[in-house]
C-alpha atoms as one frame of an Amber mdcrd trajectory, in Angstrom:
protein
 184.616 262.642  69.565 185.145 266.060  71.212 187.411 264.507  73.838 189.473
 262.809  71.126 189.810 266.084  69.153 190.887 267.982  72.273 193.379 265.281
  73.201 194.807 265.172  69.651 195.066 268.955  69.595 196.826 268.932  72.984
 199.291 266.266  71.815 200.015 268.204  68.599 200.608 271.440  70.528 202.878
 269.629  72.972 204.948 268.194  70.127 205.181 271.572  68.395 206.267 273.325
  71.627 208.816 270.606  72.414 210.277 270.920  68.920 210.359 274.729  69.102
 212.198 274.628  72.432 214.662 271.978  71.225 215.821 273.849  68.108 217.945
 276.437  70.003 219.673 273.608  71.872 220.989 272.244  68.581 221.936 275.613
  67.112 225.545 276.862  67.097 226.742 276.984  70.693 229.194 279.843  70.373
 231.093 282.363  68.346 234.302 284.348  68.436 235.656 287.406  66.704 239.048
 289.081  66.829 239.886 292.755  66.598 241.195 293.871  63.230 243.845 296.039
  64.880 246.218 295.546  67.814 245.889 297.007  71.299 248.826 298.452  73.191
 248.642 298.974  76.936 250.787 301.672  78.543 251.505 302.987  82.011 249.384
 306.174  82.270 252.128 308.352  83.793 254.423 308.369  80.765 252.932 306.571
  77.746 256.317 305.070  76.810 256.249 302.096  79.173 254.295 299.213  77.650
 252.804 295.903  78.676 255.295 293.521  77.094 256.024 289.847  76.450 259.177
 289.019  78.398 261.939 287.322  76.424 263.258 287.485  72.894 260.922 288.559
  70.089 259.873 285.582  68.008 260.316 282.951  70.726 257.456 280.646  71.685
 254.466 282.339  73.286 253.780 279.330  75.506 254.037 280.428  79.163 255.897
 283.663  78.365 255.679 286.035  81.304 254.502 289.628  81.051 256.546 292.624
  82.136 256.827 296.352  81.510 259.128 297.603  78.781 260.152 301.177  78.120
 260.686 302.035  74.451 260.133 304.824  71.971 259.633 302.297  69.149 257.160
 299.612  70.300 256.991 296.399  68.294 255.223 293.048  68.127 255.947 292.122
  71.762 253.753 295.053  72.827 250.843 294.222  70.474 247.810 292.326  71.760
 244.688 291.326  69.848 241.302 291.430  71.562 239.128 288.365  70.965 235.458
 288.267  71.961 234.084 284.787  72.719 230.516 283.639  73.335 229.842 280.134
  74.628 226.266 279.509  75.687 225.464 282.181  78.270 229.155 282.903  79.027
 230.955 285.665  77.157 233.965 287.888  77.515 237.183 289.228  76.049 240.639
 287.760  75.784 243.802 289.737  75.071 246.675 287.905  73.474 248.610 286.907
  70.390 248.298 284.206  67.775 251.081 281.871  66.707 250.095 279.851  63.649
 246.521 278.790  64.375 246.933 278.749  68.193 245.873 281.683  70.362 247.852
 282.519  73.521 246.032 284.770  75.978 247.050 286.758  79.039 246.440 284.367
  81.915 246.607 284.218  85.703 249.157 281.707  86.988 248.567 279.630  90.131
 252.021 280.556  91.460 252.032 283.254  94.140 253.852 286.484  93.294 253.807
 289.883  95.066 250.607 288.998  96.996 249.050 288.045  93.689 249.521 285.698
  90.754 251.986 285.819  87.861 250.701 286.973  84.482 251.768 284.914  81.480
 250.576 283.672  78.089 248.499 280.493  77.936 246.925 278.599  75.003 243.157
 279.082  74.706 240.975 277.361  72.104 238.885 280.376  71.103 237.949 278.744
  67.798 236.110 276.140  69.912 234.591 278.942  72.057 236.592 277.999  75.164
 235.757 280.019  78.263 238.872 280.108  80.453 238.231 281.884  83.754 241.959
 282.530  84.242 242.084 284.547  80.994 238.637 286.046  80.348 238.771 289.832
  80.835 236.692 292.982  80.815 236.336 295.152  77.736 239.194 297.619  78.198
 238.891 300.667  76.017 240.868 303.795  76.733 241.780 304.164  80.401 241.138
 302.104  83.518 241.560 298.697  85.038 242.481 295.660  83.013 240.935 292.802
  84.966 239.789 289.216  84.845 236.047 288.611  85.038 236.468 285.746  87.519
 238.613 285.111  90.582 239.752 287.062  93.620 243.125 288.224  92.257 241.866
 289.698  89.047 243.499 293.121  88.487 246.487 293.222  86.120 249.056 295.423
  87.841 252.763 296.173  88.465 254.919 297.322  91.406 256.904 300.061  89.671
 257.102 301.603  86.221 260.737 300.563  85.661 261.448 298.670  82.453 261.569
 294.918  83.157 259.175 295.079  86.131 257.021 291.957  86.365 253.300 292.267
  85.648 250.936 290.221  87.814 247.332 289.840  88.970 246.386 291.273  92.374
 243.218 291.466  94.469 243.235 295.273  94.546 243.386 297.659  91.580 246.809
 299.166  92.312 247.445 300.598  88.842 245.559 301.537  85.720 246.379 301.110
  82.047 245.932 303.287  78.994 245.156 301.457  75.786 245.119 302.495  72.175
 244.792 300.798  68.817 247.629 300.420  66.297
């Protein structure tokens, strides 16, 4: 009878432990939250040259390149939301804009450019907690590098501060960015 009681107790404990360990596996697998305000990124030397969406304001965000733009009156093409995404053990920040219900995030292109990779906008399903290694970035607050968390060419940079200069990802941190909220 003692052996049966011990065996029954062992089986019950095993079932309870298995159930307790299985519950987190069926819980929500991710979350995302967006900043309530917009971020603007500027060249530190002057504060009037902004990270910008290349092309006409209001055109499709899909695959729009990034460039620098000098202005004293920044607008929507210089505004980027920060979105924090958690998916399982992966987590990070995206910077981008929303068109309708679709998010478009700053992304690293596969095309070579200036010993790096082009920077452009790419659709990311943050509502489904997508982790896109070509878009997931560090938490940039204030001053410093704006960089991807993954990859070898992960620093967002530029060759000169002239308006219209292309922005791209490089393997070395050539330039820094200031950021502030609007």
